[in-house]
N, CA, C and O atoms as CSV, one atom per row, in Angstrom:
chain,resi,resn,atom,element,x,y,z
A,1,MET,N,N,5.581,22.258,3.354
A,1,MET,CA,C,5.400,20.851,3.278
A,1,MET,C,C,3.744,20.832,3.501
A,1,MET,O,O,3.314,21.600,4.362
A,2,ASN,N,N,2.790,19.998,2.774
A,2,ASN,CA,C,1.667,19.605,2.997
A,2,ASN,C,C,1.283,18.617,4.417
A,2,ASN,O,O,1.804,17.529,4.664
A,3,ASN,N,N,0.524,19.125,5.022
A,3,ASN,CA,C,0.187,17.969,6.138
A,3,ASN,C,C,-0.486,16.679,6.022
A,3,ASN,O,O,-0.533,15.875,6.953
A,4,THR,N,N,-1.177,16.423,4.496
A,4,THR,CA,C,-1.753,15.419,4.453
A,4,THR,C,C,-1.210,14.970,3.034
A,4,THR,O,O,-0.790,15.691,2.130
A,5,MET,N,N,-1.327,13.589,3.075
A,5,MET,CA,C,-0.777,12.665,1.794
A,5,MET,C,C,-2.155,11.870,1.097
A,5,MET,O,O,-3.283,12.019,1.567
A,6,ARG,N,N,-1.966,11.312,0.324
A,6,ARG,CA,C,-3.053,10.673,-0.574
A,6,ARG,C,C,-2.659,9.010,-0.266
A,6,ARG,O,O,-1.572,8.685,-0.744
A,7,ALA,N,N,-3.324,8.040,0.390
A,7,ALA,CA,C,-3.078,6.686,0.497
A,7,ALA,C,C,-4.089,5.741,0.070
A,7,ALA,O,O,-5.178,6.217,-0.251
A,8,ILE,N,N,-3.911,4.392,0.004
A,8,ILE,CA,C,-4.905,3.591,-0.327
A,8,ILE,C,C,-4.690,2.276,0.959
A,8,ILE,O,O,-3.736,1.567,1.281
A,9,SER,N,N,-6.005,2.406,1.406
A,9,SER,CA,C,-6.122,1.835,2.635
A,9,SER,C,C,-7.014,0.374,2.182
A,9,SER,O,O,-7.511,0.181,1.072
A,10,GLN,N,N,-7.056,-0.526,3.300
A,10,GLN,CA,C,-7.383,-1.749,3.046
A,10,GLN,C,C,-7.975,-2.032,4.437
A,10,GLN,O,O,-7.202,-2.266,5.366
A,11,ASP,N,N,-9.481,-2.022,4.656
A,11,ASP,CA,C,-9.733,-2.346,6.012
A,11,ASP,C,C,-10.808,-3.988,6.120
A,11,ASP,O,O,-11.548,-4.294,7.056
A,12,GLU,N,N,-10.621,-4.573,5.189
A,12,GLU,CA,C,-11.134,-6.188,5.263
A,12,GLU,C,C,-10.204,-6.878,4.093
A,12,GLU,O,O,-9.371,-6.299,3.395
A,13,LEU,N,N,-10.468,-7.886,4.072
A,13,LEU,CA,C,-9.709,-8.742,3.260
A,13,LEU,C,C,-10.757,-9.290,1.928
A,13,LEU,O,O,-11.919,-9.697,1.923
A,14,GLY,N,N,-9.825,-9.100,0.930
A,14,GLY,CA,C,-10.470,-9.099,-0.570
A,14,GLY,C,C,-9.547,-9.038,-1.597
A,14,GLY,O,O,-8.371,-9.393,-1.519
A,15,GLY,N,N,-10.220,-8.491,-2.751
A,15,GLY,CA,C,-9.246,-8.412,-3.946
A,15,GLY,C,C,-9.637,-6.784,-3.920
A,15,GLY,O,O,-10.302,-6.163,-3.091
A,16,PRO,N,N,-8.865,-6.256,-5.341
A,16,PRO,CA,C,-8.634,-4.911,-5.341
A,16,PRO,C,C,-10.071,-3.869,-5.275
A,16,PRO,O,O,-10.044,-2.657,-5.492
A,17,GLU,N,N,-11.020,-4.493,-5.002
A,17,GLU,CA,C,-12.572,-4.114,-4.940
A,17,GLU,C,C,-12.246,-3.339,-3.463
A,17,GLU,O,O,-12.686,-2.196,-3.344
A,18,VAL,N,N,-11.544,-3.890,-2.420
A,18,VAL,CA,C,-11.714,-3.736,-1.261
A,18,VAL,C,C,-10.805,-2.252,-0.944
A,18,VAL,O,O,-10.997,-1.487,0.001
A,19,LEU,N,N,-9.907,-2.133,-1.895
A,19,LEU,CA,C,-8.958,-1.033,-1.643
A,19,LEU,C,C,-9.652,0.292,-1.903
A,19,LEU,O,O,-10.521,0.481,-2.754
A,20,LYS,N,N,-9.133,1.221,-1.024
A,20,LYS,CA,C,-9.899,2.703,-1.485
A,20,LYS,C,C,-8.776,3.640,-1.034
A,20,LYS,O,O,-7.837,3.382,-0.281
A,21,SER,N,N,-9.105,4.891,-1.716
A,21,SER,CA,C,-8.138,5.678,-1.699
A,21,SER,C,C,-8.577,6.580,-0.541
A,21,SER,O,O,-9.765,6.461,-0.240
A,22,THR,N,N,-7.785,7.543,0.238
A,22,THR,CA,C,-8.191,8.050,1.166
A,22,THR,C,C,-6.818,9.189,1.431
A,22,THR,O,O,-5.677,8.975,1.019
A,23,THR,N,N,-7.199,10.266,2.116
A,23,THR,CA,C,-6.342,11.316,2.138
A,23,THR,C,C,-6.095,11.158,3.969
A,23,THR,O,O,-7.080,11.165,4.706
A,24,ILE,N,N,-5.055,11.058,4.382
A,24,ILE,CA,C,-4.212,10.757,5.644
A,24,ILE,C,C,-2.896,12.018,5.835
A,24,ILE,O,O,-2.237,12.700,5.050
A,25,GLU,N,N,-2.976,11.846,7.462
A,25,GLU,CA,C,-2.009,12.997,7.915
A,25,GLU,C,C,-0.324,12.172,7.614
A,25,GLU,O,O,-0.076,10.999,7.892
A,26,VAL,N,N,0.666,13.188,6.976
A,26,VAL,CA,C,1.789,12.600,6.924
A,26,VAL,C,C,2.282,12.070,8.004
A,26,VAL,O,O,2.102,12.717,9.036
A,27,PRO,N,N,2.979,10.867,8.096
A,27,PRO,CA,C,3.578,10.399,9.632
A,27,PRO,C,C,4.697,11.296,9.966
A,27,PRO,O,O,5.202,12.007,9.098
A,28,GLU,N,N,5.070,11.296,11.077
A,28,GLU,CA,C,6.291,11.926,11.562
A,28,GLU,C,C,7.423,10.760,12.031
A,28,GLU,O,O,7.211,9.867,12.852
A,29,PRO,N,N,8.563,10.980,11.363
A,29,PRO,CA,C,9.450,9.756,11.502
A,29,PRO,C,C,10.112,9.754,12.876
A,29,PRO,O,O,10.480,10.866,13.255
A,30,GLY,N,N,10.316,8.831,13.618
A,30,GLY,CA,C,10.940,8.714,14.733
A,30,GLY,C,C,12.429,8.843,14.553
A,30,GLY,O,O,13.093,9.147,13.562
A,31,ILE,N,N,12.869,8.438,16.147
A,31,ILE,CA,C,14.493,8.297,16.290
A,31,ILE,C,C,14.987,7.386,15.270
A,31,ILE,O,O,14.673,6.206,15.427
A,32,GLY,N,N,15.770,7.720,14.148
A,32,GLY,CA,C,16.643,6.639,13.407
A,32,GLY,C,C,15.525,6.230,12.483
A,32,GLY,O,O,15.720,5.122,11.984
A,33,GLU,N,N,14.541,6.754,12.163
A,33,GLU,CA,C,13.658,6.688,11.023
A,33,GLU,C,C,13.857,7.905,10.247
A,33,GLU,O,O,14.349,8.928,10.723
A,34,VAL,N,N,13.346,7.734,8.678
A,34,VAL,CA,C,13.319,8.650,7.828
A,34,VAL,C,C,11.819,8.649,7.099
A,34,VAL,O,O,11.037,7.716,7.282
A,35,LEU,N,N,11.548,9.623,6.378
A,35,LEU,CA,C,10.549,9.789,5.560
A,35,LEU,C,C,10.903,9.898,4.335
A,35,LEU,O,O,11.735,10.692,3.895
A,36,VAL,N,N,10.179,8.971,3.637
A,36,VAL,CA,C,10.703,9.087,2.079
A,36,VAL,C,C,9.293,9.547,1.432
A,36,VAL,O,O,8.141,9.236,1.733
A,37,ARG,N,N,9.848,10.466,0.357
A,37,ARG,CA,C,8.618,11.149,-0.655
A,37,ARG,C,C,8.456,10.329,-1.700
A,37,ARG,O,O,9.409,10.167,-2.463
A,38,VAL,N,N,7.261,9.683,-1.921
A,38,VAL,CA,C,7.110,8.730,-3.259
A,38,VAL,C,C,6.218,9.882,-4.245
A,38,VAL,O,O,5.239,10.584,-3.989
A,39,HIS,N,N,7.015,9.716,-5.423
A,39,HIS,CA,C,6.148,10.451,-6.678
A,39,HIS,C,C,5.348,9.907,-7.416
A,39,HIS,O,O,4.460,10.486,-8.041
A,40,ALA,N,N,5.609,8.590,-7.421
A,40,ALA,CA,C,4.840,7.508,-8.223
A,40,ALA,C,C,5.296,6.143,-7.811
A,40,ALA,O,O,6.410,5.922,-7.336
A,41,ALA,N,N,4.272,5.139,-8.043
A,41,ALA,CA,C,4.297,4.039,-7.599
A,41,ALA,C,C,2.979,3.076,-8.365
A,41,ALA,O,O,1.921,3.578,-8.746
A,42,SER,N,N,3.362,1.488,-8.485
A,42,SER,CA,C,2.521,1.079,-9.417
A,42,SER,C,C,1.935,-0.092,-8.253
A,42,SER,O,O,2.507,-0.626,-7.303
A,43,GLY,N,N,0.755,-0.201,-8.703
A,43,GLY,CA,C,0.085,-1.450,-7.808
A,43,GLY,C,C,0.073,-2.864,-8.567
A,43,GLY,O,O,-0.521,-3.851,-8.135
A,44,GLU,N,N,0.792,-2.826,-9.728
A,44,GLU,CA,C,0.930,-3.986,-10.582
A,44,GLU,C,C,2.079,-4.722,-9.960
A,44,GLU,O,O,3.060,-4.061,-9.619
A,45,SER,N,N,2.066,-5.874,-9.797
A,45,SER,CA,C,3.322,-6.807,-9.262
A,45,SER,C,C,3.739,-7.571,-10.408
A,45,SER,O,O,3.030,-7.921,-11.351
A,46,ALA,N,N,5.132,-7.824,-10.205
A,46,ALA,CA,C,5.710,-8.960,-11.146
A,46,ALA,C,C,5.528,-10.380,-10.448
A,46,ALA,O,O,5.794,-11.438,-11.018
A,47,TRP,N,N,5.143,-10.300,-9.413
A,47,TRP,CA,C,4.744,-11.797,-8.910
A,47,TRP,C,C,3.809,-12.688,-9.205
A,47,TRP,O,O,2.747,-12.311,-9.702
A,48,PRO,N,N,3.960,-13.491,-9.046
A,48,PRO,CA,C,2.448,-14.578,-9.760
A,48,PRO,C,C,1.214,-14.039,-9.087
A,48,PRO,O,O,1.350,-13.446,-8.017
A,49,ASP,N,N,-0.169,-14.219,-9.709
A,49,ASP,CA,C,-1.194,-13.730,-8.907
A,49,ASP,C,C,-1.411,-14.781,-7.172
A,49,ASP,O,O,-1.737,-15.933,-6.885
A,50,CYS,N,N,-1.164,-14.036,-6.720
A,50,CYS,CA,C,-1.454,-14.376,-5.029
A,50,CYS,C,C,-2.873,-14.351,-4.765
A,50,CYS,O,O,-3.172,-14.955,-3.735
A,51,SER,N,N,-3.684,-13.912,-5.294
A,51,SER,CA,C,-4.993,-13.878,-5.202
A,51,SER,C,C,-5.660,-15.292,-5.656
A,51,SER,O,O,-6.788,-15.573,-5.252
A,52,SER,N,N,-4.958,-16.150,-6.479
A,52,SER,CA,C,-5.299,-17.675,-7.040
A,52,SER,C,C,-5.533,-18.533,-5.757
A,52,SER,O,O,-4.885,-18.544,-4.711
A,53,LYS,N,N,-6.705,-19.293,-6.144
A,53,LYS,CA,C,-6.560,-20.447,-5.148
A,53,LYS,C,C,-5.938,-21.662,-5.048
A,53,LYS,O,O,-6.117,-22.516,-4.180
A,54,GLN,N,N,-4.827,-21.703,-6.453
A,54,GLN,CA,C,-3.533,-22.657,-6.360
A,54,GLN,C,C,-2.740,-21.946,-5.364
A,54,GLN,O,O,-2.689,-20.785,-4.958
A,55,THR,N,N,-1.818,-23.632,-4.973
A,55,THR,CA,C,-0.962,-23.254,-4.040
A,55,THR,C,C,0.089,-24.205,-4.338
A,55,THR,O,O,-0.163,-25.265,-4.912
A,56,ALA,N,N,1.302,-23.860,-3.959
A,56,ALA,CA,C,2.663,-24.584,-4.737
A,56,ALA,C,C,2.754,-25.816,-3.534
A,56,ALA,O,O,2.759,-25.589,-2.324
A,57,ARG,N,N,2.810,-26.920,-4.054
A,57,ARG,CA,C,3.211,-28.206,-3.296
A,57,ARG,C,C,4.674,-28.827,-3.209
A,57,ARG,O,O,5.187,-29.134,-4.285
A,58,ALA,N,N,5.302,-29.015,-2.200
A,58,ALA,CA,C,6.715,-29.582,-1.935
A,58,ALA,C,C,6.739,-31.193,-2.596
A,58,ALA,O,O,7.759,-31.876,-2.519
């Protein structure tokens, strides 16, 4: 198994422009934890746009 993996990191607040593709070491699972291999993931969400300035009011 390779000792590195690709990840998306975020070092500051902001929109998609602050996301960076990086290579990191594969984490070692601790006691009672498992490591799950993900072959594909989507960055698009089915949730409403959380970055909009509109807020829900009760």
